[in-house]
Backbone bond lengths (Angstrom), bond angles and torsions (degrees), N, CA, C in turn:
res aa  C-N    CA-C-N  psi(-1)  N-CA   C-N-CA  omega(-1)  CA-C   N-CA-C  phi
1 M - - - 1.445 - - 1.536 110.32 -
2 E 1.326 116.43 -39.02 1.463 119.93 -179.78 1.527 110.92 -60.50
3 T 1.317 116.87 -45.04 1.468 120.96 179.73 1.525 111.06 -64.89
4 L 1.311 116.37 -38.60 1.468 120.96 178.94 1.530 110.39 -59.22
5 I 1.316 116.29 -39.56 1.463 120.21 -178.02 1.525 111.31 -81.28
6 T 1.315 117.98 -50.11 1.464 120.09 -175.44 1.523 113.25 -67.25
7 S 1.325 117.18 -23.68 1.471 119.66 178.49 1.528 112.25 -83.05
8 G 1.339 116.09 -12.85 1.457 119.45 -177.12 1.515 113.40 86.89
9 R 1.310 117.56 -2.33 1.473 121.16 -178.39 1.524 111.92 -64.49
10 I 1.331 116.97 -26.75 1.466 119.70 177.77 1.526 110.32 -59.82
11 A 1.334 116.05 -40.92 1.463 120.30 178.47 1.524 110.33 -65.58
12 D 1.333 116.97 -38.12 1.465 120.73 177.53 1.529 111.02 -61.74
13 L 1.327 116.05 -43.51 1.465 120.05 179.86 1.530 111.16 -63.82
14 I 1.321 116.35 -43.72 1.462 119.57 179.82 1.524 110.97 -67.83
15 L 1.332 117.43 -37.00 1.472 120.31 175.49 1.525 110.23 -61.37
16 G 1.311 116.95 -38.47 1.465 120.41 175.81 1.523 111.39 -60.69
17 L 1.322 116.38 -39.90 1.463 120.09 176.74 1.523 111.81 -66.39
18 V 1.322 117.27 -35.81 1.466 121.09 177.51 1.529 110.04 -64.73
19 V 1.325 116.47 -42.85 1.465 120.61 177.75 1.536 110.01 -63.72
20 L 1.313 117.20 -42.52 1.458 120.91 177.38 1.527 110.67 -62.32
21 E 1.324 116.81 -43.89 1.467 121.10 177.69 1.524 111.19 -58.76
22 A 1.323 116.23 -47.01 1.465 120.25 179.59 1.523 110.84 -61.29
23 T 1.316 116.96 -44.28 1.457 121.46 -179.76 1.526 111.36 -60.84
24 V 1.315 116.48 -45.39 1.463 120.65 -178.90 1.531 110.67 -66.72
25 L 1.322 117.13 -47.95 1.468 119.70 -177.25 1.524 112.50 -65.57
26 I 1.320 116.51 -42.18 1.466 119.74 179.85 1.528 110.32 -69.79
27 G 1.322 116.19 -42.49 1.471 119.60 177.01 1.517 111.74 -60.16
28 Y 1.323 116.83 -42.93 1.465 121.14 178.50 1.519 110.47 -61.62
29 W 1.324 116.41 -42.80 1.467 119.47 -178.77 1.532 110.48 -64.61
30 Y 1.320 117.94 -43.23 1.467 120.13 -179.37 1.530 112.54 -66.60
31 R 1.330 117.07 -32.73 1.467 119.69 178.61 1.524 112.38 -77.33
32 S 1.332 117.13 -39.32 1.471 119.54 -171.47 1.527 114.65 -112.30
33 R 1.325 116.41 -14.38 1.472 121.53 -173.62 1.526 110.91 58.44
34 R 1.319 116.36 28.84 1.458 122.88 174.76 1.525 108.11 -124.97
35 G 1.302 115.10 159.88 1.458 119.39 179.41 1.516 110.47 99.40
36 I 1.311 116.07 -148.35 1.467 122.11 -176.46 1.522 109.38 -92.72
37 V 1.320 116.01 126.67 1.465 121.51 176.42 1.533 107.74 -63.04
38 P 1.328 118.22 132.18 1.465 120.23 -176.60 1.528 114.49 -52.46
39 A 1.323 117.72 -38.47 1.468 119.99 179.56 1.523 111.62 -62.61
40 E 1.330 117.49 -28.15 1.463 121.55 178.64 1.529 111.61 -80.71
41 L 1.287 117.07 -17.17 1.454 122.68 -173.86 1.526 113.15 -95.21
42 I 1.303 116.86 -33.95 1.457 121.91 -168.58 1.533 113.04 -59.13
43 F 1.330 118.59 -48.57 1.462 119.97 -177.09 1.519 111.67 -65.88
44 N 1.325 117.02 -35.43 1.455 120.72 177.99 1.523 110.55 -63.85
45 L 1.326 116.90 -47.71 1.460 120.79 178.80 1.530 111.77 -66.81
46 A 1.320 116.97 -36.48 1.465 120.44 179.03 1.530 110.77 -64.52
47 S 1.317 116.51 -38.07 1.460 120.61 177.81 1.527 110.56 -63.27
48 G 1.313 116.42 -48.50 1.457 120.08 178.84 1.512 112.82 -63.78
49 A 1.324 116.82 -41.21 1.465 120.48 179.19 1.528 110.86 -64.42
50 S 1.320 116.92 -38.79 1.469 120.22 178.34 1.527 111.32 -65.07
51 L 1.327 116.75 -38.04 1.465 119.56 175.90 1.527 111.17 -64.57
52 L 1.325 116.49 -38.90 1.468 119.69 176.73 1.522 111.80 -65.61
53 L 1.324 116.78 -38.03 1.470 120.10 176.86 1.526 111.00 -66.62
54 A 1.334 116.79 -36.47 1.471 120.16 175.75 1.527 110.10 -64.64
55 L 1.326 116.86 -41.58 1.464 120.78 177.33 1.520 110.34 -61.23
56 R 1.323 116.27 -45.93 1.467 119.97 -179.79 1.524 110.87 -61.64
57 A 1.330 116.14 -42.71 1.463 120.15 179.24 1.532 110.94 -62.73
58 A 1.321 117.32 -39.97 1.465 120.65 178.97 1.530 111.01 -68.01
59 L 1.325 117.03 -42.82 1.461 120.46 -179.19 1.522 112.67 -65.61
60 T 1.321 116.22 -32.38 1.467 120.18 -178.91 1.522 112.20 -96.17
61 Q 1.328 116.13 9.38 1.469 123.01 176.82 1.531 112.17 54.32
62 S 1.322 114.73 50.99 1.455 120.97 -178.53 1.530 113.59 -79.25
63 G 1.291 117.10 -6.79 1.459 120.34 179.57 1.516 111.29 106.96
64 W 1.313 113.86 151.53 1.467 119.06 -174.53 1.517 112.73 -66.49
65 R 1.327 118.11 -31.69 1.471 119.97 -179.40 1.533 111.39 -64.74
66 T 1.311 116.35 -40.16 1.463 120.25 178.36 1.525 110.41 -65.09
67 V 1.330 115.78 -45.44 1.464 120.32 178.11 1.525 109.91 -60.58
68 A 1.331 116.53 -46.17 1.467 120.87 -179.34 1.524 111.83 -63.15
69 T 1.311 117.85 -36.96 1.464 121.39 178.78 1.527 110.68 -63.63
70 F 1.335 116.40 -45.66 1.467 119.42 178.93 1.526 111.66 -67.35
71 L 1.326 117.26 -36.41 1.464 119.60 177.05 1.526 111.10 -66.55
72 A 1.323 117.03 -38.80 1.465 120.58 176.98 1.526 110.48 -64.73
73 A 1.325 116.90 -40.42 1.466 120.53 177.78 1.526 110.46 -63.63
74 A 1.338 116.78 -39.40 1.468 120.44 177.63 1.522 110.51 -63.93
75 G 1.316 116.86 -42.62 1.463 120.38 178.81 1.518 112.11 -64.11
76 L 1.320 117.00 -41.04 1.458 121.21 178.95 1.524 110.89 -65.43
77 A 1.324 117.02 -44.74 1.465 120.41 178.49 1.529 110.69 -63.44
78 H 1.326 116.73 -39.11 1.462 120.56 177.93 1.529 110.68 -64.19
79 A 1.331 116.73 -42.65 1.466 120.64 178.17 1.529 110.63 -62.69
80 C 1.321 117.82 -40.65 1.465 121.66 177.57 1.529 110.54 -64.32
81 D 1.327 116.68 -39.90 1.463 121.03 177.99 1.526 110.36 -62.96
82 L 1.320 116.68 -45.65 1.460 119.92 178.10 1.529 111.36 -62.63
83 Y 1.311 117.16 -42.13 1.467 121.29 179.57 1.528 110.87 -60.01
84 R 1.328 116.88 -43.83 1.479 120.36 179.68 1.520 112.59 -65.55
85 R 1.345 116.80 -32.74 1.456 120.61 -176.54 1.532 113.55 -87.80
86 W 1.320 117.28 -16.92 1.472 120.89 -175.35 1.515 110.36 -60.86
87 R 1.295 116.88 131.29 1.468 121.77 -179.70 1.508 109.49 -116.60
């Protein structure tokens, strides 16, 4: 477990699950026209994926600029998600 975390592979595994989640949810919506509209889903998933990339960069000691870039991308995606949902 220690190697899984310190190598950053844990973030890779979770990112794989995020991609699988997106594929299933978007595929379900296109087949049934029920569930979450893909446009409503993308920014939310992008925010989470960016946070996972920031975690991976921190765990693998990629440097503060890389971590900051992924955190900024997560913040931007989150802001876009909030903007789309604001009523």
